Backbone as a ProteinNet text record, in pm:
[ID]
protein_1_A
[PRIMARY]
XXXXXXXXXXXXXXXXXXXXXXXXXXXXXXXXXXXXXXXXXXXXXXXXXXXXXXXXXXXXXXXXXXXXXXXXXXXXXXXXXXXXXXXXXXXXXXXXXXXXXXXXXXXXXXXXXXXXXXXXXXXXXXX
[TERTIARY]
-5856.4	-5981.7	-5951	-5985.2	-5990.2	-6131.6	-6184.4	-6299	-6294.7	-6378.8	-6381.7	-6513.4	-6499.5	-6627.2	-6628.8	-6741.1	-6763.9	-6886.3	-6857.8	-6941.7	-6975.1	-7101.1	-7119.9	-7023.2	-7014.7	-6922.6	-6779.7	-6734.4	-6593.6	-6531	-6416.4	-6370	-6331.7	-6381.3	-6315.9	-6253.7	-6248.2	-6180	-6153.6	-6017.2	-5972	-5955.9	-6019.5	-5991	-5937.2	-5820.8	-5771	-5770.8	-5841.2	-5847.9	-5767.8	-5671.3	-5581.4	-5602.2	-5567.1	-5569.1	-5466.4	-5487.4	-5409.6	-5259.7	-5238.9	-5127.5	-5040.1	-5093.3	-5006.3	-4894.7	-4947	-4860.1	-4724.8	-4706.7	-4587.6	-4467.3	-4517.1	-4409.8	-4395.5	-4260.3	-4221.1	-4275.1	-4264.4	-4336.9	-4472.5	-4546.9	-4682.3	-4724	-4636.3	-4660.9	-4608.9	-4500.2	-4447.5	-4559.1	-4619	-4734.6	-4842	-4881.8	-4999.1	-4972.3	-4847.7	-4818.2	-4800.8	-4745.9	-4743.3	-4887.7	-4965.9	-5124.9	-5189.5	-5170.9	-5245.9	-5192.2	-5051.9	-4991.3	-5042.7	-5046.3	-5113.1	-5251.5	-5324.6	-5465.5	-5480.7	-5401.5	-5408.2	-5360.5	-5264.2	-5218.9	-5305.1	-5359.5	-5471.6	-5580.2	-5639.2	-5743.1	-5713.3	-5600.6	-5573.4	-5631.2	-5648.3	-5713.5	-5849.7	-5916.6	-6082.1	-6129.5	-6068.6	-6110.1	-6188.3	-6292.4	-6374.8	-6334.4	-6266.5	-6216.2	-6075.7	-6011.1	-5885.2	-5784.5	-5814.6	-5725.3	-5777.7	-5726.9	-5777.4	-5708.6	-5801.1	-5741.2	-5761.6	-5672.7	-5684.7	-5634.3	-5693.7	-5629.8	-5635.3	-5525.1	-5480	-5494.4	-5595	-5616.6	-5562.4	-5471.9	-5431	-5483.1	-5603.5	-5666.4	-5734.8	-5705.4	-5739.7	-5654.9	-5522.4	-5421.4	-5436.5	-5419.5	-5440.3	-5326.3	-5312.4	-5199.1	-5277.6	-5252.8	-5332	-5253.3	-5329	-5260	-5324	-5242.8	-5336.9	-5229.8	-5312.2	-5241.8	-5319.6	-5234.8	-5295	-5315	-5392.9	-5433.7	-5324.3	-5342.6	-5274.1	-5144.8	-5112.4	-4967.7	-4975.3	-4949	-4950.1	-4839.5	-4748.9	-4641.7	-4637.6	-4774.7	-4780.4	-4746.3	-4686.2	-4624.9	-4731.9	-4739.3	-4845.9	-4777.4	-4850.9	-4818.1	-4859	-4792.4	-4647.4	-4553.5	-4443.4	-4321.9	-4285	-4235.8	-4182.9	-4039.5	-4009.4	-3881.2	-3800.8	-3713.1	-3655.9	-3609.7	-3620.4	-3549.5	-3410.8	-3319.3	-3197.8	-3161.9	-3084.6	-3066.1	-2991.4	-2914.1	-2830.7	-2875.1	-2919	-2943.8	-3076.2	-3112	-3241.7	-3288.7	-3389.7	-3438.8	-3583.5	-3626.2	-3764.5	-3807.5	-3858.9	-3888.9	-4037.7	-4115.7	-4247.1	-4268.2	-4201.2	-4221.1	-4356.7	-4370.8	-4489.5	-4539.7	-4432.7	-4480	-4572.4	-4576.4	-4665.6	-4814	-4851.1	-4987.4	-4975.5	-4977.7	-4957	-5064.4	-5186.6	-5281.9	-5397.2	-5463.4	-5574.1	-5717.3	-5780.9	-5924.1	-6017.2	-5983.1	-6058.2	-6009.5	-5899.8	-5850.6	-5900.5	-5888.8	-5940.5	-5872.6	-5743.4	-5642.5	-5691	-5713.4	-5744.8	-5874.8	-5963	-6110.9	-6101	-6042.4	-6021.8	-5968.8	-5843	-5813.7	-5859.4	-5946.6	-6020.2	-6143.4	-6204.5	-6317.6	-6262.4	-6147.2	-6101.6	-6103.4	-6052.8	-6035.1	-6177.7	-6272.9	-6396.7	-6455.7	-6431.8	-6487.3	-6430.5	-6292.2	-6240.8	-6293.4	-6309.7	-6383.4	-6545	-6603.6	-6730.9	-6739.9	-6662.5	-6660.7	-6615	-6529.1	-6487.9	-6609.1	-6686.3	-6797.5	-6924.2	-6937.2	-7071.1	-7079.1	-6976.1	-7021.4	-7046.9	-6999.6	-7029	-7177.9	-7237.5	-7375.2	-7474.6	-7418	-7504.5	-7491.2	-7419.1	-7407.6	-7514.4
477.9	391.4	255.6	145.3	0	-65.2	-122.9	-170.2	-313.5	-401.1	-548	-583.2	-652.6	-718.6	-857	-897.6	-1027.8	-1103.6	-1246.3	-1337.3	-1437.3	-1429.6	-1518.4	-1487.8	-1354.2	-1314.2	-1334.8	-1365.9	-1400.1	-1304.7	-1265.8	-1160.2	-1229.4	-1168.2	-1208	-1093.5	-972.6	-866.8	-752.9	-700.2	-584.6	-457.7	-359.6	-226.2	-116.4	-55.3	42	182.1	284.9	406	511.3	575.4	690.8	793.8	921.7	1032.2	1036.3	1101	1105.1	1156.2	1260.6	1308.4	1213.1	1100	1019.7	940.3	940.3	854.5	933.5	1049.5	1126.4	1089.6	1043.1	1022.5	870.9	842.3	714.9	656.4	743.1	683.7	652.1	731.5	685.6	566.5	544.8	427.1	306.1	323.4	207.6	179.1	283.9	246.7	183.4	237.9	174.4	21.8	1.1	-149.8	-233	-180.6	-271.9	-271.9	-167.6	-190.4	-311.9	-305.1	-402.4	-541.5	-570.2	-686.8	-749.1	-644.1	-691.8	-742.6	-671.9	-699.1	-837	-857.9	-985.5	-1108.7	-1066.1	-1179.6	-1200.9	-1106	-1141.4	-1203.4	-1197.6	-1249.7	-1390.8	-1436.2	-1537.3	-1677.5	-1690.7	-1799.1	-1808.3	-1695.4	-1678.5	-1662.4	-1663.4	-1646.3	-1773.3	-1751.5	-1866	-1905.2	-1835.4	-1865.5	-1887.6	-1946.2	-1975.9	-1851.4	-1763.6	-1636.4	-1509.7	-1454.3	-1329.3	-1214.9	-1136.5	-1018.4	-883.2	-793.9	-654	-554.8	-435.5	-310.6	-197.3	-129.9	-0.6	94.3	173.2	301.4	429.3	484.1	623.6	719.4	783	858.5	761.2	778.4	678.8	572.9	589.2	490.6	358.1	240.7	130.4	24.6	-25.7	-140	-266.7	-382.5	-495.2	-587.9	-649.7	-752.7	-879.2	-986	-1111.3	-1206	-1302	-1404.7	-1525.6	-1627.8	-1768.1	-1839.3	-1939.4	-2053.4	-2160.4	-2243.4	-2367.4	-2375	-2261.5	-2264.1	-2162.8	-2201.2	-2108.6	-2009	-2035.6	-1935.3	-1881.8	-1870.8	-1798.7	-1665	-1632.5	-1492.9	-1394.8	-1283.2	-1188.4	-1128.1	-1088.7	-1051.8	-912.4	-809.6	-801.7	-833.3	-883.6	-914.8	-796.4	-822.2	-709.2	-679.6	-561	-520.9	-488.8	-554.7	-539.7	-398.4	-354.6	-236.2	-250.9	-154.7	-173.9	-99.7	-160.8	-94.4	29.8	43.2	189.4	276.2	225.8	320.7	350.2	478.1	505.8	468.1	395.2	326.9	336.1	337.8	338.2	200.5	133.5	-2.7	-31.6	62	63.6	190	150.5	261.6	293.4	417.5	467.5	388.1	315.9	254.3	133.5	79.4	-25.9	-1.4	148.6	186.9	215.1	111.7	124.4	136.3	156.4	180.5	283.8	340.6	439.6	360.4	368.4	305.3	377.2	504.8	571.2	538.5	478.2	448.3	310	264.8	153.3	24.4	36.1	-79.9	-91.4	26.5	17.4	-47.5	-15.3	-74	-220.1	-242.6	-382.2	-488.3	-434.2	-522.1	-534.3	-408.9	-423.8	-510.4	-501.4	-589.4	-740.3	-757.4	-908.6	-980.9	-872.9	-910.8	-944.5	-849	-874.2	-991.3	-1017.3	-1138.8	-1285.2	-1280.9	-1396.8	-1410.7	-1305.8	-1320.9	-1372.2	-1318.8	-1356.5	-1515.7	-1552.3	-1691.1	-1796.8	-1747.6	-1819.1	-1820.7	-1719.9	-1701.7	-1790.7	-1811.7	-1884.5	-2020.5	-2105.9	-2228	-2205.9	-2111.3	-2109.4	-2067	-1988.7	-1933.5	-2071.5	-2172.7	-2296.2	-2390.9	-2352.3	-2438.9	-2410.9
3316.3	3339.5	3276.1	3351	3300.6	3310.7	3209	3203.3	3171.3	3202.2	3152.9	3095.3	2992.9	2935.9	2987.1	3038.8	3099	3053.9	3068.7	3028.1	3135.7	3189	3306.5	3416.6	3457	3565.5	3542.9	3428.4	3409	3287	3295.6	3203.9	3058.3	2952.4	2825.4	2745.2	2816.6	2749.1	2832.5	2820	2893.3	2825.9	2863.6	2787.4	2894.5	2855	2928.4	2862.9	2909.4	2818.3	2893.8	2800.3	2850.8	2770.3	2839.5	2744.6	2627	2521.5	2400.5	2438.4	2524.7	2577.1	2643.5	2695.9	2769.6	2667.5	2548.5	2440.5	2417.4	2448.1	2436.1	2537.7	2660	2763.2	2787.4	2802.4	2819.8	2945.7	3063.7	3195.7	3175.9	3113.9	3099.2	3020.5	2918.9	2837.3	2915	2998.7	3086.3	3193.2	3247.7	3351.3	3292.1	3180.8	3094.4	3061	3007.1	2968	3091.1	3202.5	3333.9	3390.6	3382.5	3411.4	3346.6	3209.4	3127.8	3165.2	3193	3215.2	3348.5	3441.2	3583.7	3559.3	3490.5	3470.5	3402.5	3315.5	3219.5	3308.3	3387.1	3490.1	3585.2	3637.3	3751.9	3696.5	3587.7	3517.6	3450.2	3423	3341.8	3374.8	3513	3568	3564.2	3539.3	3547.6	3421.3	3321	3183.7	3135.7	3072.1	3020.5	2895.9	2825.1	2678.5	2681.2	2562.8	2558.3	2557.7	2502.9	2506.5	2554.5	2650	2695.5	2638.2	2573.9	2481.3	2566.8	2542.4	2586.3	2487.5	2508.2	2441.8	2518.4	2509.7	2568.8	2473	2487.1	2391.6	2469.3	2388.4	2429.8	2337	2368.2	2257.6	2172	2045.9	1943.4	1898.6	1958.2	1921.7	1989.6	1946.8	2019.2	2029.2	2127.9	2163.3	2183.3	2120.2	2145.5	2227.8	2328.7	2412.1	2411	2428.8	2452.7	2536.6	2601.5	2691.9	2652.4	2599.3	2551.7	2669.3	2652.3	2768	2757.9	2854.1	2847.9	2913.2	2965.2	3033.2	3147.8	3266.8	3379.9	3370.4	3289.7	3271.9	3134.2	3073.4	2949.9	2937.4	2834.4	2816.2	2762	2807.1	2747	2623.7	2518.4	2399.1	2384.5	2357.4	2301.7	2408.2	2369.7	2469.1	2551.8	2672.7	2746.5	2702.2	2697.9	2677.3	2817.4	2857.3	3007.8	3028.2	3140.7	3173.1	3208.5	3195.8	3226.9	3360	3440.9	3569.7	3564.9	3472.7	3475.1	3367.3	3247.9	3143.8	3127	3091.9	3061.8	2923.2	2919.9	2772.2	2773.8	2639.6	2614.3	2591.7	2703.9	2687.1	2641.4	2634.2	2570.5	2472.1	2350.5	2263.3	2201.4	2147.3	2117.6	1974.6	1916.2	1799.4	1847.3	1976.5	2013.6	1990.8	2004	1962.4	1813.5	1751.6	1610.7	1514.6	1557.8	1465.5	1538.8	1443.8	1493.8	1478.1	1575.9	1574.2	1482.6	1447.3	1344.3	1193.6	1190.3	1049	1021.3	885.3	833.6	899.6	913.1	976.3	1128.7	1198.8	1334	1365.5	1292.7	1271.2	1252.8	1146.2	1110.1	1213	1273.6	1383.5	1504.8	1537	1654.4	1635.8	1515.3	1478.1	1479.5	1437.8	1417.5	1564.1	1676.8	1814.6	1857.5	1834.6	1869	1810.5	1702.3	1623.8	1693.5	1725	1796.3	1927.9	1995.2	2128	2122.5	2031.2	2017.7	1969.9	1880.8	1835.1	1963.6	2045.2	2153.8	2260.6	2253	2361.7	2315.1	2190.8	2138.1	2201.5	2210.7	2273.1	2423.1	2480.9	2617.8	2653.5	2559.6	2558.7	2551.9	2497.6	2471.6	2591	2698.2	2798.1	2903.4
[MASK]
+++++++++++++++++++++++++++++++++++++++++++++++++++++++++++++++++++++++++++++++++++++++++++++++++++++++++++++++++++++++++++++++

């Protein structure tokens, strides 16, 4: 499930919700990572604020994404770990989902992102 938070019909936040069990499998993490990057790429030219943020939640574990503005070739963060053509590699490690939204750190990080988005949206409400 992917949802968008919008302001004046333009996206300001992307949230992907996945089952907790998906964190255990490399292929599920790769799929979730690719999905987030596709969404952020698709929406980068329509965002009304300088940075488009996203969170992929697998259960209560969170992975934070963002794409800065000002460059059509802007790189989404966290950076991609390229796949090897021959070797099997974990290109999207479980450690990317490095905090739990139910814990103090997870709540703090999530609230900080919401605060940044809110501050970026305030001037838009005055237009």
